[in-house]
C-alpha angles and dihedrals in degrees: 000000000000130000088238118105115257092244092057090053089049091051090049091050094049090047093051089050094048094049090047094052091046093049094049095048092044090052091051091052091048091051092057112270115137120252117259122180091204091054092044092053093043092049094049095044099046095038095051093043096050092042090051091049093050092044094048088046091056090049091049090052086054094241119155118278088249091060091045088056091049090049088051093054091046092050092046090051093049089050089051091050093050091052090050089051095048095046092048092047099047102033098058 
């Protein structure tokens, strides 16, 4: 594993997930979708939660911190895609 303390790696993982969620939702707003506070909260919560789980899983498997950050990005993206699917399915 890395020489960095575990709490620093956790902070990096959470930061990557939050930035990814913010960037995705901002991009949706700029591309013309209307703003929805429910969708914003759901996107942030699920994206950060799934990104954190994936990143923590990677650290638990003793992968390098670089892979943990990649896993965080993938988990965050998957959380965003699931919110998109659910909102599309139930708001028609």
